[in-house]
C-alpha positions as CSV (number, residue, x, y, z in Angstrom):
1,X,-6.6,8.7,3.7
2,X,-8.2,8.0,6.9
3,X,-6.5,10.0,9.6
4,X,-8.7,8.8,12.5
5,X,-7.6,7.0,15.6
6,X,-9.5,4.0,16.9
7,X,-9.5,1.9,20.1
8,X,-9.9,-1.9,20.1
9,X,-12.7,-1.6,22.7
10,X,-14.7,0.8,20.5
11,X,-14.3,-1.4,17.5
12,X,-15.3,-4.5,19.5
13,X,-18.5,-2.8,20.5
14,X,-19.1,-1.6,16.9
15,X,-18.7,-5.0,15.5
16,X,-20.4,-6.9,18.4
17,X,-17.3,-8.7,19.5
18,X,-16.3,-9.4,15.9
19,X,-19.0,-12.0,15.4
20,X,-20.6,-13.0,12.1
21,X,-18.1,-12.0,9.4
22,X,-19.7,-10.8,6.2
23,X,-18.8,-8.9,3.0
24,X,-20.4,-7.5,-0.1
25,X,-19.0,-7.3,-3.6
26,X,-20.3,-4.8,-6.2
27,X,-19.5,-5.5,-9.8
28,X,-20.8,-2.6,-11.9
29,X,-23.3,-2.0,-9.1
30,X,-24.6,-5.6,-9.2
31,X,-24.3,-7.1,-5.6
32,X,-22.7,-10.4,-4.8
33,X,-23.4,-11.0,-1.1
34,X,-21.5,-13.4,1.0
35,X,-24.6,-14.5,2.9
36,X,-26.4,-15.4,-0.3
37,X,-23.7,-16.6,-2.7
38,X,-21.1,-19.4,-2.3
39,X,-18.0,-17.1,-2.4
40,X,-15.5,-19.5,-0.7
41,X,-12.7,-17.0,-0.3
42,X,-12.1,-13.2,-0.5
43,X,-8.7,-11.6,-0.1
44,X,-8.0,-7.9,-0.2
45,X,-4.3,-7.0,-0.4
46,X,-3.6,-3.3,0.3
47,X,0.0,-2.3,-0.2
48,X,2.2,0.8,-0.2
49,X,5.0,-0.8,-2.3
50,X,2.9,-2.3,-5.0
51,X,-0.5,-2.2,-6.7
52,X,-3.3,-3.3,-4.3
53,X,-5.6,-6.1,-5.4
54,X,-8.7,-8.1,-4.6
55,X,-9.3,-11.8,-5.3
56,X,-12.4,-13.9,-4.8
57,X,-13.6,-17.3,-5.8
58,X,-17.1,-18.5,-6.5
59,X,-18.1,-22.2,-6.5
60,X,-21.3,-24.2,-6.8
61,X,-23.0,-21.7,-9.1
62,X,-22.8,-23.7,-12.2
63,X,-25.6,-25.7,-13.8
64,X,-24.0,-28.8,-15.3
65,X,-27.0,-29.9,-17.2
66,X,-27.4,-26.6,-19.0
67,X,-23.6,-25.9,-19.0
68,X,-24.3,-22.4,-17.8
69,X,-23.4,-20.3,-14.7
70,X,-26.4,-19.6,-12.6
71,X,-27.8,-16.0,-12.5
72,X,-25.8,-15.3,-15.7
73,X,-22.7,-14.8,-13.5
74,X,-20.4,-14.9,-16.5
75,X,-22.2,-11.9,-17.9
76,X,-21.7,-9.9,-14.7
77,X,-18.0,-10.6,-14.4
78,X,-16.3,-8.7,-17.2
79,X,-12.8,-7.3,-17.4
80,X,-12.9,-3.5,-16.9
81,X,-16.0,-3.6,-14.8
82,X,-15.9,-1.4,-11.7
83,X,-15.3,-3.4,-8.5
84,X,-16.1,-2.4,-5.0
85,X,-15.7,-4.5,-1.8
86,X,-17.1,-3.8,1.7
87,X,-16.5,-6.1,4.6
88,X,-16.8,-6.5,8.3
89,X,-19.5,-8.0,10.4
90,X,-23.1,-6.8,11.0
91,X,-21.7,-3.4,10.0
92,X,-19.4,-3.2,7.0
93,X,-16.8,-0.7,5.9
94,X,-15.3,-0.1,2.4
95,X,-12.2,-2.2,1.9
96,X,-11.4,-1.9,-1.8
97,X,-12.3,0.0,-5.0
98,X,-10.9,-0.7,-8.4
99,X,-11.9,-2.8,-11.5
100,X,-12.0,-6.4,-12.7
101,X,-8.5,-7.0,-14.0
102,X,-8.7,-10.6,-15.0
103,X,-10.7,-13.8,-14.2
104,X,-10.3,-17.5,-14.6
105,X,-12.9,-20.1,-15.4
106,X,-11.8,-23.4,-13.9
107,X,-13.3,-26.8,-14.9
108,X,-12.3,-30.1,-13.5
109,X,-13.6,-33.7,-13.7
110,X,-13.1,-34.0,-9.9
111,X,-14.1,-30.6,-8.6
112,X,-17.1,-28.3,-9.2
113,X,-16.5,-25.4,-11.7
114,X,-15.0,-22.4,-10.1
115,X,-14.7,-18.7,-11.1
116,X,-11.7,-16.8,-9.8
117,X,-11.8,-13.0,-10.1
118,X,-8.9,-10.6,-9.6
119,X,-9.4,-6.9,-9.2
120,X,-6.8,-4.2,-9.2
121,X,-6.9,-0.6,-7.9
122,X,-6.8,2.5,-10.0
123,X,-2.9,2.5,-10.2
124,X,-3.1,-0.6,-12.3
125,X,-4.8,1.4,-15.1
126,X,-1.7,3.7,-15.1
127,X,0.6,0.8,-16.0
128,X,-0.9,0.9,-19.5
129,X,-0.6,4.7,-19.9
130,X,2.6,5.5,-21.8
131,X,1.8,8.9,-23.2
132,X,4.9,11.2,-23.0
133,X,4.7,14.0,-20.5
134,X,6.7,17.2,-21.0
135,X,6.4,19.3,-17.8
136,X,7.4,22.7,-19.0
137,X,6.7,25.0,-16.1
138,X,4.2,22.8,-14.3
139,X,4.6,22.3,-10.6
140,X,5.3,18.7,-9.5
141,X,1.9,18.5,-7.7
142,X,0.1,19.4,-10.9
143,X,2.0,16.7,-12.8
144,X,1.0,14.0,-10.4
145,X,-2.6,15.1,-10.2
146,X,-2.8,15.1,-14.0
147,X,-1.7,11.5,-14.1
148,X,-4.0,10.5,-11.2
149,X,-7.0,12.0,-13.0
150,X,-6.6,9.5,-15.8
151,X,-7.7,6.7,-13.4
152,X,-10.5,8.9,-12.0
153,X,-11.9,9.7,-15.5
154,X,-11.8,6.0,-16.3
155,X,-13.9,5.3,-13.2
156,X,-11.3,3.2,-11.5
157,X,-10.6,5.7,-8.7
158,X,-12.9,8.1,-6.8
159,X,-10.6,10.8,-5.7
160,X,-7.0,12.0,-5.3
161,X,-4.8,13.4,-2.6
162,X,-1.4,14.9,-3.5
163,X,0.9,16.6,-1.0
164,X,2.2,20.1,-1.7
165,X,5.6,18.9,-3.0
166,X,7.0,22.4,-3.4
167,X,10.5,21.2,-2.7
168,X,10.5,18.3,-5.2
169,X,12.4,18.4,-8.4
170,X,10.8,16.2,-11.0
171,X,12.4,14.8,-14.2
172,X,11.7,17.1,-17.1
173,X,10.5,14.4,-19.4
174,X,8.6,11.1,-19.1
175,X,8.9,9.2,-22.4
176,X,9.6,5.5,-22.4
177,X,8.0,4.4,-19.2
178,X,4.4,4.0,-17.9
179,X,2.7,6.6,-15.7
180,X,2.7,4.1,-12.9
181,X,6.5,3.3,-13.1
182,X,7.2,7.0,-13.4
183,X,5.3,7.8,-10.2
184,X,6.8,4.8,-8.4
185,X,10.3,6.0,-9.3
186,X,9.5,9.5,-8.1
187,X,8.1,8.2,-4.8
188,X,11.3,6.1,-4.3
189,X,13.6,9.0,-5.1
190,X,12.0,11.2,-2.4
191,X,10.9,8.5,0.0
192,X,7.2,9.3,-0.5
193,X,4.1,7.0,-0.4
194,X,2.2,6.0,-3.5
195,X,-0.9,3.9,-2.9
196,X,-4.6,3.6,-3.4
197,X,-6.9,3.2,-0.4
198,X,-10.7,2.7,-0.8
199,X,-10.7,4.5,-4.2
200,X,-8.5,7.4,-3.2
201,X,-5.1,7.7,-4.9
202,X,-2.5,9.2,-2.6
203,X,1.0,10.6,-3.3
204,X,2.9,12.2,-0.4
205,X,4.7,11.9,2.9
206,X,2.9,9.5,5.3
207,X,5.9,8.2,7.3
208,X,6.3,11.6,9.1
209,X,2.7,11.4,10.5
210,X,3.5,9.1,13.5
211,X,-0.1,9.2,15.0
212,X,-1.1,5.6,15.5
213,X,-4.3,4.3,13.9
214,X,-4.8,1.8,16.7
215,X,-3.1,0.0,19.6
216,X,-3.4,-3.8,19.7
217,X,-2.4,-6.1,22.6
218,X,-1.4,-9.7,22.3
219,X,-4.4,-11.8,23.4
220,X,-6.8,-8.9,22.9
221,X,-7.4,-8.8,19.2
222,X,-3.7,-9.3,18.3
223,X,-3.2,-13.0,17.6
224,X,0.5,-13.1,16.8
225,X,3.4,-10.7,16.0
226,X,6.9,-11.3,14.7
227,X,9.7,-8.8,14.6
228,X,13.1,-8.9,12.8
229,X,16.0,-6.6,13.1
230,X,18.6,-6.8,10.3
231,X,21.6,-4.9,9.0
232,X,20.9,-6.1,5.5
233,X,20.9,-3.1,3.1
234,X,21.8,-0.7,6.0
235,X,24.0,2.4,5.3
236,X,25.9,5.0,7.3
237,X,26.0,7.6,4.6
238,X,24.7,8.5,1.1
239,X,26.3,10.8,-1.4
240,X,24.4,12.0,-4.5
241,X,26.3,13.6,-7.4
242,X,25.1,15.4,-10.4
243,X,25.6,18.5,-12.6
244,X,24.2,22.0,-12.4
245,X,22.7,23.9,-15.3
246,X,26.3,24.9,-16.3
247,X,27.4,21.2,-16.3
248,X,29.5,21.8,-13.2
249,X,29.8,18.8,-10.9
250,X,27.8,19.0,-7.7
251,X,27.5,16.7,-4.7
252,X,25.4,16.5,-1.5
253,X,25.4,13.9,1.3
254,X,23.5,12.7,4.4
255,X,24.9,10.7,7.3
256,X,22.1,11.0,9.9
257,X,18.7,9.3,9.8
258,X,15.9,11.8,10.3
259,X,12.8,9.5,10.5
260,X,11.5,7.5,13.5
261,X,11.6,8.1,17.2
262,X,14.8,10.1,17.9
263,X,14.9,8.6,21.4
264,X,15.8,5.3,19.8
265,X,18.9,4.3,17.7
266,X,19.2,3.6,14.0
267,X,21.5,0.9,12.5
268,X,24.8,2.8,12.4
269,X,24.4,4.0,16.0
270,X,24.0,0.4,17.2
271,X,26.7,-1.0,14.8
272,X,29.2,1.8,14.5
273,X,31.2,0.0,11.8
274,X,28.3,0.7,9.4
275,X,29.0,4.5,9.6
276,X,31.7,3.7,7.0
277,X,29.2,2.0,4.7
278,X,28.7,4.7,2.0
279,X,26.4,4.6,-1.1
280,X,27.5,6.9,-3.9
281,X,25.0,7.6,-6.6
282,X,24.7,9.8,-9.7
283,X,21.4,11.5,-10.5
284,X,20.5,13.3,-13.7
285,X,17.5,15.2,-12.1
286,X,19.4,17.3,-9.5
287,X,20.6,20.8,-10.4
288,X,21.9,22.2,-7.1
289,X,23.9,20.9,-4.2
290,X,20.8,21.4,-2.0
291,X,18.9,19.1,-4.2
292,X,21.7,16.5,-4.0
293,X,21.6,16.7,-0.2
294,X,17.8,16.4,-0.1
295,X,17.9,13.3,-2.3
296,X,20.7,11.8,-0.3
297,X,18.7,12.3,2.9
298,X,15.6,10.6,1.3
299,X,17.7,7.7,0.2
300,X,19.3,7.2,3.6
301,X,15.9,7.4,5.4
302,X,14.3,4.9,2.9
303,X,17.1,2.4,3.6
304,X,16.8,3.0,7.4
305,X,13.1,2.0,7.3
306,X,14.3,-1.5,6.2
307,X,16.2,-1.9,9.5
308,X,13.1,-3.2,11.4
309,X,10.6,-5.6,9.8
310,X,7.6,-7.4,11.2
311,X,4.4,-9.1,10.5
312,X,1.3,-9.7,12.6
313,X,-2.2,-11.1,12.5
314,X,-5.3,-9.9,14.3
315,X,-9.0,-10.4,14.2
316,X,-10.6,-8.9,11.1
317,X,-10.5,-5.1,11.5
318,X,-11.8,-3.3,8.4
319,X,-10.2,0.0,9.6
320,X,-6.6,-1.2,9.2
321,X,-4.9,0.3,6.1
322,X,-1.3,0.7,5.0
323,X,0.3,4.1,5.4
324,X,-0.5,4.4,9.1
325,X,1.3,3.5,12.4
326,X,0.1,0.7,14.8
327,X,1.0,0.4,18.4
328,X,1.9,-3.2,19.6
329,X,1.5,-4.0,23.3
330,X,1.6,-6.9,25.6
331,X,5.1,-8.2,24.9
332,X,8.7,-7.7,25.9
333,X,10.2,-4.2,25.9
334,X,12.1,-4.9,22.7
335,X,8.9,-5.7,20.8
336,X,6.3,-3.3,22.1
337,X,6.2,0.0,20.3
338,X,5.0,1.9,17.2
339,X,5.4,0.5,13.7
340,X,4.6,1.7,10.2
341,X,2.2,-0.5,8.3
342,X,3.3,-0.9,4.7
343,X,0.8,-3.6,3.8
344,X,-2.6,-4.9,5.1
345,X,-4.4,-8.1,3.9
346,X,-8.1,-8.8,4.8
347,X,-9.1,-12.4,4.3
348,X,-12.5,-13.9,4.5
349,X,-12.7,-17.7,4.3
350,X,-14.3,-20.8,5.9
351,X,-12.0,-20.1,8.9
352,X,-13.5,-16.6,9.4
353,X,-12.2,-13.1,8.9
354,X,-8.6,-12.2,9.8
355,X,-6.4,-9.2,9.0
356,X,-2.6,-9.7,8.4
357,X,-0.2,-6.8,8.3
358,X,3.5,-6.1,7.7
359,X,5.4,-3.3,9.4
360,X,8.7,-1.6,9.2
361,X,10.8,0.9,11.2
362,X,14.1,2.8,11.3
363,X,15.0,2.5,15.0
364,X,15.1,0.2,18.0
């Protein structure tokens, strides 16, 4: 994960005022360049909550007389081929790394033939891995790394980064679910991040690192921004129940949100009636009351991060990635502030290059 901090001015100088958008696609090391090929649209969707993807469309590369794609394009695009995308302007940065997941060949009487390619990141490979895992005495970090390395060995990821995870309690067995679903469930249980960025598979706590990646001001790079505050799904307390090794009932609870700027208020502080909204859950993984309490806190924090939602659009900035905070400026006091980016979409089209992002937060 990129932990750097950028300024809009420095990026504007780097990309020469964001003029001349361009991108390069590598399919098994064969280059498809936007300045040389009629790639009408490229969209890279990076997400913390789902598998990231890349989609691009190619037109006007079909020889109707010979009924063939020019430059043997159909032989280059094969499912399972490694896929890498760089984008930006005169200077380009890595945007995506993964593999060709599927493609469509579209023919029409009224339109030129079109090839639409969809790539997925290394986590998509893990959706097809169902081999049972029996942890034994393995540490949680080792278990996650072992799963991640499957995608690395396949060539669909370059590296991995897994947090220490010493305090995590993992389910003892993974049998009837995919590796990806198992990791996604684990991340949701402990309010951790699971995502792939530029070929690196990451599992750990990103929300706690509140250092902003960049500050954007409306009218200076930031084109629009919308913020929504909603009590939908908000809780005042979470209780987690389970059984210890002797089958004795245990319980732990949490009633205070511990994420976000403590100078601001979370939902139940603003709407006190929500302090009485309690979620009670049973979990088979916990074995002590301390584990119950930890899991309850994670659940409460995860729900609290749904309190504030937002989305924005800016000029195309390759450095923007999910899992980092962004500072929004140039608006009213209720809107300006720091937000956690949970998805980023880079789009190249006839209109130019723009970056859209969604954000969330626990306090206002």
